[in-house]
N, C-alpha and C positions, 0 to 999 in steps of 0.2 A: 526580592533575591536567593531571601530563600526558597521561594513556592518555587523555581524556577530549575535549581537543583534539585529539592524532591522528586519532581514531575523527570525525571533525566534520569533521575536512580532507578524512577517504575520500569524502563523500560528495559526491559529483556530481550536481548533478538535471544537469547535460546531455549524460550517460552512460548514461545509465538507458534498460533496460528497456524491455520494453512491461506486463509485472509493476510492474514497478518501479517507470515513470510511474505504474498503478493506483493503488498505494499509496502513494505522496505525494500523490494528487489525494487520496485517499482523508484522508489525515493532515491535507490545507490544510482541509480541508472539515467538523473534529473541530478544526480551529482548534490543528491542533499544528507546524503547516510548523515558525514560529519557532523552536521545541521541538528539532522534530531538527536544523536549523541550525545550530544553536548546540552541542547535545549532543550528535549522531548518534543515532540510532537505541535505543541501550541505554540511552536516559536516560525512555524511555518507561518504563510501570507495566506491571503485568501486564492490568490495563482495557480501558489504554488502546490494544496493541497487541492482547491479546485482539475486542477492538471495531475495530480496522483491518481483522484477517483476514475476524471476519466482515462486516460491508460489499466484502469483495475477492470473499472467496460468493458474495455477495447478488447481482454487481450479475457477475461471473462467469459465474452460472448464468442473468441476463436479457441476457446476452450471445446463450448458447448460443441460448435460444427465438429470440430475433430476426436470427438468425446464418441469410442470406438459402442455406443449401448444396443445399437441397434435400432435406436426409436430415431427419427428422424425428426429435424428440426423445425419447428412451427412456427417463428418467430417470423419469418419470409425476409429475413435478414438478410 
């Protein structure tokens, strides 16, 4: 039980990388933010983690397509 508390204590939303921020944003949209804040990322089921990962990939692809860098999208999606 102590390890769960320790994992949750390590999670600090204010010190996230952009990728972690996206991950947490999607988890929040799915209603998982409270679970993560209380018990850490390890408390998620495989289904929940997979859903977050899939939506992260989808969102990153959308951001790449709308990126105004002048380079055409070569992925063909």
